[in-house]
C-alpha positions as CSV (number, residue, x, y, z in Angstrom):
1,M,104.5,108.6,103.0
2,T,105.2,106.3,100.0
3,Q,103.7,107.5,96.7
4,F,102.1,104.6,94.9
5,L,101.0,104.1,91.3
6,F,98.1,101.6,91.1
7,D,96.7,99.4,88.4
8,G,94.0,96.8,88.4
9,P,90.8,96.3,90.5
10,E,90.8,97.4,94.1
11,G,89.6,94.1,95.4
12,G,92.2,92.0,93.6
13,P,95.2,90.2,95.2
14,V,97.9,92.9,95.8
15,I,101.3,92.7,94.3
16,V,103.8,95.4,95.0
17,L,106.5,96.2,92.5
18,A,109.7,98.3,92.7
19,H,111.9,99.5,89.9
20,G,115.4,98.6,88.8
21,A,118.5,100.8,89.5
22,G,118.3,103.0,86.4
23,A,114.7,103.3,85.4
24,P,111.6,104.7,87.3
25,M,108.5,102.9,88.2
26,D,106.7,103.9,85.0
27,S,109.4,102.6,82.6
28,P,107.9,100.9,79.5
29,P,108.6,97.3,80.7
30,L,107.0,98.0,84.2
31,N,104.1,99.8,82.6
32,A,103.4,96.8,80.4
33,L,103.7,94.3,83.3
34,A,101.5,96.4,85.6
35,R,98.9,96.9,82.9
36,G,98.9,93.2,82.0
37,L,98.7,92.1,85.7
38,G,95.9,94.6,86.3
39,E,93.9,93.2,83.4
40,A,94.5,89.7,84.8
41,G,92.7,90.8,88.0
42,L,95.6,91.7,90.3
43,R,95.9,95.0,92.2
44,V,99.3,96.3,91.3
45,A,101.0,98.9,93.5
46,R,104.3,100.5,92.2
47,F,106.6,102.8,94.2
48,E,109.9,104.4,93.9
49,F,113.0,104.3,96.2
50,P,114.0,107.7,97.7
51,Y,116.8,108.4,95.2
52,M,114.5,107.9,92.2
53,R,111.8,110.0,93.7
54,R,114.3,112.8,94.2
55,R,115.4,112.3,90.6
56,R,111.8,112.8,89.4
57,E,111.4,115.9,91.5
58,T,114.8,117.6,90.9
59,G,116.1,116.0,87.7
60,E,119.4,115.1,89.4
61,R,120.7,111.7,88.4
62,K,122.3,110.3,91.5
63,P,123.1,106.6,92.2
64,P,120.8,104.4,94.2
65,D,120.5,104.8,97.9
66,R,122.6,102.4,100.1
67,E,121.0,99.1,100.9
68,P,119.7,100.0,104.4
69,A,117.6,102.9,102.9
70,L,116.3,100.6,100.1
71,R,115.3,98.0,102.6
72,Q,113.6,100.6,104.7
73,A,111.7,101.9,101.7
74,W,110.3,98.3,101.2
75,H,109.3,98.0,104.9
76,D,107.5,101.3,104.7
77,A,105.7,100.4,101.6
78,I,104.6,97.0,103.0
79,A,103.4,98.7,106.2
80,E,101.4,101.3,104.3
81,L,99.7,98.6,102.2
82,G,98.5,96.6,105.2
83,G,101.4,94.3,106.1
84,G,103.3,91.4,104.6
85,P,100.8,88.5,105.0
86,R,98.4,90.0,102.5
87,L,101.0,91.0,99.9
88,V,103.1,89.6,97.1
89,I,106.2,91.8,96.6
90,G,109.0,92.0,94.1
91,G,110.0,94.0,91.0
92,K,112.5,94.6,88.3
93,S,116.2,93.8,88.9
94,M,117.4,95.7,92.0
95,G,113.8,96.3,93.1
96,G,113.2,92.5,93.2
97,R,116.6,91.8,94.8
98,M,115.8,94.2,97.6
99,A,112.4,92.6,98.1
100,S,114.1,89.2,98.3
101,L,116.3,90.4,101.1
102,I,113.3,91.3,103.3
103,A,110.7,88.9,102.1
104,D,111.1,86.3,104.9
105,E,111.4,89.0,107.6
106,A,108.3,90.8,106.4
107,G,106.2,87.5,106.2
108,V,104.9,88.2,102.7
109,R,102.8,85.8,100.7
110,G,105.1,85.5,97.8
111,L,108.0,87.1,95.9
112,V,108.3,87.9,92.2
113,C,111.6,89.0,90.6
114,I,111.8,90.1,87.0
115,G,115.4,89.9,85.8
116,Y,117.1,89.0,89.1
117,P,120.7,90.5,89.2
118,F,122.6,87.4,90.3
119,H,125.9,89.2,89.7
120,P,127.1,92.5,88.1
121,P,127.7,92.2,84.4
122,G,131.1,90.6,83.7
123,Q,131.7,89.9,87.4
124,L,130.7,86.3,87.8
125,E,132.5,86.1,91.2
126,R,130.4,88.8,92.8
127,L,127.4,86.7,93.5
128,R,124.2,88.1,95.1
129,T,122.8,84.6,96.0
130,A,123.9,83.9,99.6
131,H,120.4,84.7,101.0
132,L,118.7,82.7,98.2
133,K,119.9,79.4,99.6
134,D,117.6,79.5,102.6
135,L,114.8,81.7,101.3
136,K,111.5,80.4,102.7
137,T,109.1,82.7,100.8
138,P,107.5,81.1,97.7
139,T,109.4,82.8,94.9
140,L,109.1,83.2,91.1
141,I,112.0,84.5,89.1
142,V,111.4,85.4,85.4
143,Q,114.8,85.6,83.7
144,G,116.0,86.0,80.1
145,T,118.3,83.2,78.9
146,R,121.0,85.7,77.9
147,D,120.6,88.1,80.8
148,Q,124.1,89.5,81.5
149,F,123.2,89.6,85.2
150,G,122.7,85.8,85.1
151,T,122.3,83.5,82.2
152,R,120.6,80.1,82.2
153,E,123.9,78.3,82.2
154,E,125.3,80.4,85.1
155,V,122.2,80.1,87.2
156,A,122.1,76.3,86.8
157,G,125.2,76.1,88.9
158,Y,123.8,78.2,91.8
159,E,122.5,76.8,95.1
160,L,118.9,78.1,95.3
161,S,116.2,77.4,97.8
162,P,113.5,74.9,96.8
163,A,111.0,77.7,97.4
164,I,112.4,79.4,94.2
165,R,111.2,78.6,90.7
166,V,113.0,80.2,87.7
167,V,111.1,80.6,84.5
168,W,113.2,81.3,81.4
169,M,112.4,83.6,78.5
170,E,114.3,82.4,75.4
171,D,116.9,84.8,74.1
172,G,115.7,87.5,76.5
173,D,118.0,90.1,77.9
174,H,117.8,91.8,81.3
175,S,114.5,93.3,80.4
176,L,113.3,90.1,78.7
177,K,113.8,91.6,75.3
178,P,114.9,89.1,72.6
179,R,116.8,89.7,69.4
180,K,114.7,89.9,66.3
181,S,116.6,86.9,64.8
182,S,115.4,84.7,67.7
183,G,111.9,84.5,66.4
184,H,110.6,85.8,69.8
185,T,109.3,89.3,70.6
186,E,109.5,91.6,73.6
187,R,105.8,91.9,73.6
188,G,105.4,88.1,73.6
189,H,107.9,87.7,76.5
190,L,106.2,90.4,78.6
191,A,102.8,88.7,78.0
192,A,104.3,85.4,79.0
193,A,105.7,87.0,82.1
194,V,102.3,88.4,83.0
195,A,100.8,84.9,82.6
196,E,103.5,83.3,84.8
197,V,103.2,85.9,87.5
198,S,99.4,85.9,87.6
199,G,99.4,82.1,87.7
200,F,102.0,82.1,90.5
201,V,99.9,84.6,92.6
202,A,96.7,82.6,92.0
203,G,98.5,79.5,93.3
204,L,99.6,80.9,96.6
205,R,97.7,79.9,99.7
């Protein structure tokens, strides 16, 4: 059974979020996003992939599970929460990427990716965009303009499905955190991300 961490009202639209490769479901950025989305009226369900759950239980820091296990964890979570048609799914970095790989297959209402890993840092040729060309699920990507996994300039050259909308956070890094000199704040960007995501979910049919 998947172990979920819930925020927000029980009757709200459900959004399921998974974590990135290195941080758990209760990392500070995901805590802030979940709390904000819950306050905006969404029912937020967070879960951890098997390797992260084992890390929490044993303290062993092992690398992420292979893709089939990550995909299966998403399918299990979706089934336990009532099935794709009633859910918006997504998450931070790897969690959002894995959600994007199964979104059409699972028939979810929508997809939200915070800091999508378009390519590994410094490896611009290793694109993770092939499936994004034909993605049919309505999708919101919230990305920092200086994200080392995909900057605004790089992403502008990618072929992305018309179902995908990318919202940019000025000077934000992979966690949307800007430099102090930019005049922006991490808190402000996270609040803006909450507003974008809640508005996106509200607009889904």
